VOGU-3710 file (C-alpha; in Angstrom, 3 decimals, decimal comma):
1> msdyghdlef> -14,415/-17,664/28,317  -18,131/-17,864/29,201  -18,957/-16,153/32,474  -22,655/-15,377/32,099  -22,670/-13,126/35,162  -25,266/-15,084/37,135  -25,484/-14,779/40,902  -23,883/-17,785/42,557  -26,015/-20,389/44,330  -25,089/-23,470/46,335
11> gifptpdaar> -27,117/-26,483/47,389  -27,116/-30,153/48,346  -28,275/-33,418/46,829  -28,936/-35,880/49,711  -29,903/-39,510/49,235  -33,643/-40,103/49,872  -32,775/-43,172/51,937  -35,918/-44,984/53,090  -33,900/-46,789/55,782  -33,126/-43,393/57,385
21> phhalelahv> -36,250/-41,393/56,565  -35,342/-38,406/58,770  -31,735/-38,057/57,690  -32,494/-36,077/54,545  -34,620/-33,729/56,678  -31,697/-33,214/59,051  -29,397/-32,447/56,145  -31,907/-29,959/54,729  -32,014/-28,188/58,074  -28,213/-28,083/58,294
31> aevsgldlvs> -28,109/-26,714/54,753  -30,489/-23,914/55,697  -28,663/-22,791/58,829  -25,339/-23,051/56,973  -26,457/-20,490/54,420  -27,066/-22,758/51,429  -29,683/-21,878/48,838  -31,099/-25,144/47,549  -32,032/-28,701/48,547  -32,667/-31,090/45,663
41> vqdhpyqarh> -33,786/-34,721/45,565  -33,276/-37,426/42,944  -36,385/-39,098/41,552  -36,422/-42,859/40,940  -40,002/-44,027/41,656  -39,091/-47,660/40,908  -36,350/-47,703/43,584  -37,606/-49,500/46,711  -34,695/-48,183/48,800  -35,729/-44,565/48,173
51> ldawtllsvi> -38,428/-42,407/49,685  -40,816/-40,964/47,129  -39,048/-37,842/45,913  -42,073/-35,567/45,684  -43,334/-36,500/49,153  -39,886/-35,960/50,675  -39,443/-32,665/48,853  -42,794/-31,430/50,167  -41,866/-32,258/53,754  -38,460/-30,577/53,370
61> aartstvrva> -40,176/-27,472/52,040  -42,601/-27,484/54,971  -39,840/-27,845/57,567  -37,641/-25,065/56,180  -38,223/-21,398/55,512  -35,497/-20,066/53,230  -33,985/-22,806/51,062  -35,481/-23,546/47,667  -36,318/-27,116/46,698  -36,182/-28,984/43,395
71> lnvanlplrn> -36,469/-32,440/41,881  -33,052/-33,347/40,496  -34,438/-34,441/38,108  -38,066/-35,625/37,765  -38,413/-39,031/36,129  -40,796/-37,911/33,402  -41,769/-41,408/32,098  -43,330/-42,076/35,526  -44,580/-38,549/36,254  -47,637/-37,371/34,345
81> pvvlarsaas> -46,698/-33,829/33,258  -50,099/-32,334/34,156  -49,984/-33,723/37,692  -46,302/-32,881/38,032  -46,744/-29,274/36,892  -49,725/-28,707/39,164  -47,946/-30,313/42,110  -44,944/-28,055/41,578  -47,123/-24,935/41,256  -49,101/-25,871/44,368
91> ldlltggrve> -45,980/-26,357/46,466  -44,568/-23,110/45,106  -47,695/-21,286/46,277  -47,576/-22,951/49,687  -43,893/-22,081/50,202  -43,976/-18,531/48,893  -42,050/-19,231/45,691  -39,354/-21,705/46,764  -39,771/-24,450/44,144  -37,942/-25,131/40,888
101> lglgtgafwd> -38,511/-28,086/38,566  -35,764/-30,297/37,219  -36,801/-32,520/34,313  -35,158/-35,493/32,662  -36,035/-37,897/29,894  -35,669/-40,946/32,118  -33,150/-43,761/32,380  -33,037/-47,384/33,562  -35,795/-48,352/31,183  -36,171/-51,916/32,454
111> aieaaggtrl> -37,080/-50,520/35,877  -39,382/-47,918/34,316  -41,237/-50,640/32,429  -41,435/-52,739/35,596  -43,166/-49,775/37,284  -45,709/-49,465/34,465  -43,968/-46,882/32,320  -43,515/-47,052/28,565  -40,065/-47,709/27,121  -39,037/-44,962/24,716
121> tpgeavtale> -36,194/-44,615/22,275  -33,762/-41,743/22,954  -35,418/-39,660/20,246  -38,916/-40,376/21,565  -37,827/-39,460/25,088  -36,597/-36,042/23,926  -39,873/-35,423/22,107  -41,824/-36,428/25,224  -39,769/-33,986/27,304  -40,478/-31,112/24,919
131> eaiaiaralw> -44,200/-31,892/25,081  -44,095/-31,959/28,885  -42,406/-28,549/28,996  -45,107/-27,132/26,735  -47,840/-28,519/28,990  -46,213/-27,223/32,179  -45,680/-23,733/30,802  -49,257/-23,543/29,515  -50,679/-24,721/32,844  -48,584/-22,213/34,781
141> agegsvrvdg> -49,736/-19,361/32,552  -53,083/-19,516/34,354  -55,013/-18,232/31,366  -57,504/-20,022/29,132  -57,247/-23,684/28,296  -54,286/-25,912/27,541  -54,074/-27,704/24,219  -50,981/-29,791/23,529  -51,585/-32,707/21,188  -48,284/-34,545/21,416
151> ehhrarglhs> -47,162/-38,028/20,518  -46,589/-38,981/24,161  -48,278/-36,319/26,316  -51,553/-34,545/25,665  -53,748/-31,900/27,209  -56,951/-31,187/25,326  -58,946/-28,238/26,575  -57,691/-28,540/30,159  -58,187/-25,413/32,265  -54,836/-23,811/33,068
161> gpapahpmgi> -53,677/-23,073/36,583  -52,795/-22,722/39,290  -50,021/-20,275/38,441  -46,947/-20,661/40,668  -45,972/-17,933/43,123  -42,896/-16,987/41,099  -41,585/-17,619/37,558  -40,647/-21,230/38,188  -37,512/-22,430/36,484  -37,362/-25,601/34,391
171> wvgaykprml> -33,907/-27,154/34,632  -33,029/-29,898/32,169  -30,512/-32,659/32,694  -28,869/-32,932/29,258  -25,718/-34,402/27,702  -26,397/-35,435/24,097  -26,618/-32,954/21,172  -30,391/-33,007/20,721  -31,039/-32,558/24,437  -28,506/-29,738/24,609
181> rltgrladgw> -30,235/-27,980/21,719  -33,585/-28,386/23,478  -32,035/-26,877/26,602  -30,833/-23,845/24,672  -34,226/-23,362/23,016  -36,574/-23,965/25,926  -35,022/-24,441/29,358  -34,301/-21,998/32,158  -31,361/-24,043/33,373  -28,927/-26,760/32,370
191> lpsqgyaapd> -28,322/-29,372/35,086  -25,578/-31,914/34,286  -23,800/-34,114/36,835  -20,054/-34,338/37,335  -20,170/-38,120/37,022  -21,507/-37,870/33,467  -19,924/-34,571/32,418  -16,457/-33,988/33,839  -15,261/-30,367/34,068  -13,071/-30,682/30,969
201> tlapmnarid> -16,076/-31,800/28,863  -18,353/-28,865/29,699  -17,107/-26,308/27,153  -18,446/-27,967/23,961  -21,772/-28,719/25,666  -22,049/-25,100/26,758  -21,276/-23,963/23,224  -24,039/-26,136/21,788  -26,548/-24,679/24,273  -25,433/-21,145/23,386
211> eaalaagrap> -25,792/-21,799/19,665  -29,310/-23,186/20,107  -30,317/-20,278/22,328  -29,118/-17,698/19,821  -30,835/-19,548/16,960  -34,081/-19,397/18,971  -33,704/-15,671/19,582  -32,634/-16,072/23,199  -29,561/-14,732/24,975  -27,205/-17,523/26,138
221> eavrrlynis> -27,344/-16,112/29,669  -31,082/-16,884/29,741  -30,018/-20,438/30,610  -28,579/-20,792/34,118  -25,751/-23,340/34,304  -26,024/-25,723/37,274  -23,733/-28,598/38,221  -24,213/-31,624/40,480  -20,830/-32,202/42,113  -19,176/-34,591/44,539
231> gtfgsgsgfl> -15,843/-34,557/46,299  -13,853/-35,190/49,460  -12,532/-32,611/51,875  -8,993/-33,395/52,860  -5,474/-33,251/51,483  -5,922/-35,111/48,203  -5,325/-33,854/44,684  -7,651/-33,579/41,748  -11,036/-31,926/41,292  -12,759/-31,296/44,648
241> qgpphtwaeq> -10,336/-33,519/46,518  -8,634/-31,032/48,807  -9,295/-28,466/51,539  -12,133/-25,928/51,279  -9,960/-23,198/49,773  -8,983/-25,556/46,945  -12,645/-26,342/46,303  -13,364/-22,617/46,222  -10,613/-21,914/43,704  -11,725/-24,742/41,411
251> laeltleegl> -15,413/-23,786/41,513  -14,605/-20,115/40,982  -12,604/-21,064/37,906  -15,562/-23,046/36,536  -17,800/-20,025/37,027  -15,412/-17,619/35,343  -14,425/-19,918/32,477  -17,483/-22,132/31,885  -20,302/-20,013/33,301  -21,483/-22,458/35,959
261> atyilatddp> -23,359/-20,604/38,688  -25,168/-23,189/40,830  -23,234/-25,964/42,558  -25,175/-28,830/44,156  -23,133/-31,112/46,398  -24,102/-34,787/46,578  -23,440/-35,753/50,196  -25,065/-37,367/53,212  -22,488/-36,014/55,673  -23,739/-33,066/57,774
271> ddvrrfgeev> -20,177/-31,888/58,386  -19,589/-31,662/54,636  -22,855/-29,734/54,269  -21,700/-27,224/56,900  -18,243/-26,912/55,378  -19,715/-26,390/51,918  -22,105/-23,696/53,145  -19,903/-21,911/55,649  -16,453/-22,134/54,059  -16,629/-23,009/50,376
281> apavrdlvaa> -19,637/-20,979/49,227  -18,561/-17,607/50,722  -15,034/-18,057/49,396  -16,268/-18,831/45,865  -18,495/-15,760/45,930  -15,628/-13,534/47,028  -13,188/-14,931/44,450  -15,679/-14,566/41,614  -16,733/-11,075/42,678  -13,129/-9,903/42,873
291> erarratqps> -12,304/-11,265/39,424  -15,482/-9,858/37,889  -14,627/-6,479/39,350  -11,098/-6,725/37,990  -12,354/-7,662/34,536  -14,842/-4,817/34,637  -11,978/-2,338/34,969  -10,122/-3,689/31,928  -10,443/-2,097/28,463  -13,589/-3,229/26,692
301> davapvpeaa> -11,622/-5,150/24,056  -9,588/-7,028/26,660  -12,304/-9,197/28,156  -15,792/-10,290/27,269  -18,370/-8,061/28,994  -20,456/-9,436/31,826  -24,113/-9,581/30,689  -25,903/-6,548/32,142  -29,111/-8,325/33,066  -27,368/-10,938/35,147
311> spsrvetsas> -24,992/-9,050/37,442  -26,461/-7,205/40,434  -23,139/-5,490/41,101  -23,314/-3,464/37,898  -24,169/-0,033/39,174  -25,767/1,167/35,955  -28,513/-1,459/36,222  -29,161/-1,367/39,967  -31,684/1,342/40,703  -31,845/0,453/44,403
321> nvepsagapg> -28,164/1,215/45,013  -27,315/3,928/42,490  -29,031/7,255/42,227  -28,527/10,485/40,281  -26,655/13,093/42,286  -29,193/14,460/44,740  -29,456/18,217/44,398  -26,754/18,404/41,723  -27,137/21,219/39,197  -29,078/20,032/36,173
331> agsgapaggf> -30,059/16,689/37,681  -33,066/15,363/35,802  -33,158/18,457/33,598  -31,573/17,158/30,430  -28,060/18,392/31,164  -25,441/17,225/28,682  -24,190/13,674/29,102  -20,734/13,403/30,582  -21,199/15,982/33,348  -20,966/14,681/36,903
341> enrpvvtptp> -24,542/15,696/37,588  -25,828/12,916/35,313  -23,428/10,205/36,383  -24,505/7,322/38,631  -23,528/7,674/42,273  -22,711/4,870/44,681  -24,255/5,630/48,078  -22,587/4,133/51,166  -24,989/2,951/53,830  -25,325/5,723/56,428
351> ddgrrltgil> -24,726/5,075/60,113  -27,894/6,110/61,975  -25,942/6,487/65,229  -28,231/4,241/67,265  -26,455/1,975/69,739  -28,003/-0,867/71,727  -25,252/-1,305/74,309  -23,934/2,195/74,944  -20,177/2,665/74,589  -18,481/0,730/71,788
361> pwdeasrpty> -15,149/-1,084/72,215  -13,538/1,682/70,134  -13,621/5,474/69,903  -15,497/6,374/66,736  -14,368/10,014/66,904  -10,725/8,991/66,542  -11,227/7,226/63,218  -9,046/8,552/60,379  -10,786/9,621/57,176  -9,863/9,457/53,519
371> prrpdaqeqa> -9,336/12,905/51,909  -11,861/13,523/49,177  -13,898/16,210/47,414  -17,724/16,485/47,485  -19,138/13,071/46,718  -20,915/13,545/43,360  -18,047/15,564/41,901  -15,480/13,047/43,112  -17,359/10,092/41,653  -17,756/11,818/38,289
381> qygpaqlavp> -14,201/10,839/37,383  -15,089/7,144/37,522  -16,871/5,061/34,919  -19,621/2,544/35,724  -17,152/-0,361/35,754  -15,005/1,382/38,377  -18,020/2,231/40,526  -19,066/-1,425/40,347  -16,178/-2,270/42,690  -17,264/-0,247/45,769
391> qhlidvhnhl> -20,859/-1,145/44,929  -19,929/-4,804/45,263  -18,553/-4,108/48,735  -21,905/-2,540/49,663  -23,745/-5,556/48,209  -21,658/-7,928/50,349  -22,251/-5,775/53,414  -25,996/-5,719/52,731  -25,957/-9,513/52,813  -24,187/-9,414/56,173
401> raelaqvrdv> -26,720/-6,914/57,514  -29,625/-9,087/56,393  -28,084/-12,181/57,974  -27,487/-10,282/61,215  -31,165/-9,305/61,279  -32,091/-12,981/60,964  -29,790/-13,895/63,855  -31,493/-11,273/66,008  -34,899/-12,598/64,971  -33,946/-16,139/65,965
411> vdqvvrgqlq> -32,795/-14,914/69,388  -36,067/-13,023/69,809  -38,120/-16,076/68,876  -36,291/-18,167/71,475  -36,977/-15,514/74,114  -40,679/-15,474/73,198  -40,851/-19,266/73,169  -42,020/-19,359/69,549  -39,450/-21,920/68,428  -40,810/-25,270/69,577
421> vgaarsavna> -39,531/-28,792/69,237  -41,243/-30,355/66,217  -42,202/-33,987/65,921  -40,396/-34,243/62,576  -37,133/-33,208/64,206  -36,940/-36,488/66,126  -33,345/-37,045/65,140  -32,406/-33,608/66,464  -34,309/-34,333/69,675  -31,897/-37,208/70,308
431> mtmrqnnwtl> -29,079/-34,714/70,792  -28,117/-33,559/74,283  -29,366/-30,020/73,663  -32,841/-28,670/73,124  -33,853/-28,249/69,490  -34,378/-24,503/69,869  -30,902/-23,979/71,237  -29,345/-26,167/68,555  -31,074/-24,154/65,821  -29,941/-20,889/67,363
441> gaycesycri> -26,399/-22,097/67,872  -26,019/-23,512/64,376  -27,350/-20,358/62,757  -25,161/-18,023/64,791  -22,129/-20,211/64,228  -22,753/-20,118/60,489  -23,175/-16,350/60,478  -20,075/-15,735/62,567  -17,995/-17,832/60,188  -19,314/-15,839/57,215
451> vtghhsleda> -18,261/-12,563/58,855  -14,858/-13,972/59,756  -14,329/-15,275/56,216  -15,246/-11,908/54,702  -12,808/-10,066/56,957  -10,084/-12,633/56,289  -10,348/-12,011/52,541  -10,064/-8,262/53,089  -7,070/-8,623/55,399  -5,236/-11,037/53,100
461> aifphlraqd> -5,867/-9,539/49,655  -7,831/-6,303/49,366  -6,191/-4,290/52,138  -2,551/-5,017/51,169  -3,376/-4,042/47,581  -4,962/-0,729/48,585  -2,220/0,019/51,100  0,398/-0,396/48,374  -1,491/1,586/45,750  -2,874/4,489/47,788
471> pdarpvidrl> -0,844/6,032/50,678  -3,807/8,246/51,615  -5,815/5,127/52,431  -3,245/3,573/54,785  -4,483/5,144/58,058  -8,046/4,058/57,246  -6,938/0,525/56,417  -4,902/0,287/59,627  -7,970/1,273/61,609  -10,237/-1,147/59,731
481> eeehevihdv> -7,867/-4,006/60,509  -7,889/-3,034/64,200  -11,678/-3,053/64,179  -11,664/-6,478/62,564  -9,794/-7,779/65,599  -12,339/-6,226/67,945  -15,253/-7,713/65,980  -13,604/-11,132/66,020  -13,357/-10,874/69,829  -17,080/-10,105/69,931
491> lddvdralva> -17,728/-13,138/67,723  -15,774/-15,232/70,235  -18,070/-13,862/72,936  -21,060/-14,989/70,872  -19,568/-18,474/70,663  -19,006/-18,577/74,433  -22,557/-17,379/75,078  -23,882/-20,145/72,827  -21,919/-22,743/74,749  -23,373/-21,403/77,987
501> lvadepgald> -26,879/-21,503/76,510  -26,482/-25,104/75,413  -25,220/-25,981/78,911  -28,298/-24,302/80,468  -26,174/-21,997/82,596  -28,134/-19,386/84,603  -28,498/-16,080/82,767  -27,122/-17,562/79,518  -29,925/-16,230/77,342  -29,556/-12,687/78,698
511> rlrhvvdllt> -25,827/-12,906/78,082  -26,438/-14,059/74,515  -28,830/-11,190/73,862  -26,239/-8,710/75,146  -23,399/-10,022/72,991  -25,639/-10,150/69,921  -26,549/-6,511/70,630  -22,846/-5,715/70,911  -22,166/-7,522/67,650  -24,931/-5,450/66,060
521> dtllshlaye> -23,449/-2,171/67,323  -19,871/-2,918/66,323  -20,597/-4,547/62,991  -23,055/-1,948/61,678  -20,761/0,893/62,766  -17,780/-0,782/61,118  -19,541/-1,603/57,844  -20,795/1,957/57,408  -17,318/3,388/58,132  -15,651/0,999/55,700
531> erellhplar> -18,080/1,749/52,854  -17,711/5,485/53,328  -13,922/5,604/53,527  -13,053/2,954/50,919  -15,439/4,092/48,198  -12,848/6,121/46,342  -9,789/3,870/46,913  -11,755/0,890/45,595  -13,047/2,809/42,583  -9,529/4,033/41,787
541> hgmtr> -7,570/0,855/42,356  -9,995/-2,074/42,380  -9,957/-4,917/44,907  -6,861/-6,756/43,775  -3,938/-6,383/41,402
//
């Protein structure tokens, strides 16, 4: 069992089809509004049917604002490592830190030679890759001069820089023993493809990477595990050959058993991109979070611990969410360990009471409450692993709050006329709706599905478990389920307002602003209530059996 505790990420791997030069840009845009994290591009400079990968990646980065971009993977025999490293650092600076670098040793050597590259043996190619990594890291350090006197790549007294905007990851596509050992020693990520490494072959490769990392004095979790995948949504059987919930279960299992944490879907179908971002990714995150929380509550000898540095839901390592008991006797004064005054405290997000629309669709004063003692004293009975469970709920809610803020910002930009039709969105312009409205509608649709999926998981799994385990929590859970129904009605209103906006109905934009304000009021009120009242039931009983 090798769950390294990494945050989950999801992305796409579109074909850089020169016959449809704007299609990959469309897919990147759909990926962004569907909540995906990454857009990657394959690199075959000798392929006449492909757009140049680096040029395409740069345009994708310029036309998006949140997704990260990466070569998957750079064809090193045809990419000078100095130029490649400086190109990657430059784009990272221009995009505010949204670039990662995938590297490979090269393949299809006849084509590489035809394009002017040098044919290398497998051993020589691995050596060349190690030299390229050394050059890139030295250039990115931005200090002094770079001296790498390799057999295949050299830098002799070259001034280093520019440094990228963030610690750029180097992800290596590796399958054979020597490449796997190099990955464990030097890389920030391992990036195999399903077509070359089926799920049942991953365990021994992972083990070889772990062994090499430990031998080099690195923790195995220092290497993120990524996976290029492909599949078909439908009713088939086999790996990634069924409905979205089957995909989610299979990917969650790979995370929990093999440590994979980034899934990159090879597809050119925008509907599959949306389904992957809006249905599969949130479900995988919820399944993995629930199982990690369950494992965290088990005795220490029952399961392997989640690495502390990699899991943001571990309350003992998250200073932004866990504080010492404010005002507790002895806090910060060297009181003996074990007293509640020195224990970490999970802090539910307070409700500031501000409302944008006036009266809510429910009476907040009639909400039932969960009986409990003063907060710090009550939480003192729980260990860090137990407190990680309600903290995870807060982490999920914080994501929803951040996404809601982005929805409101998009609406505001449309009102101010700051979202304009871009020349590069020519394919989107061919649709029957204006580009601004399409962007707004796609983003809101994605967000509404995320909220609905989160509530569906609670209704189907978490709430029945807590209702059975804790009678004191039943009135609160009943009320939370009622509020879910109200919020879903508001989400339906958002959908109807979007339809009216697309149809250019009079007053549609004002109507949309009102229902988004109502969604803001109801959702923020509900999230704060849920965090406050379920803190102790979740800490006591966990999320699932």
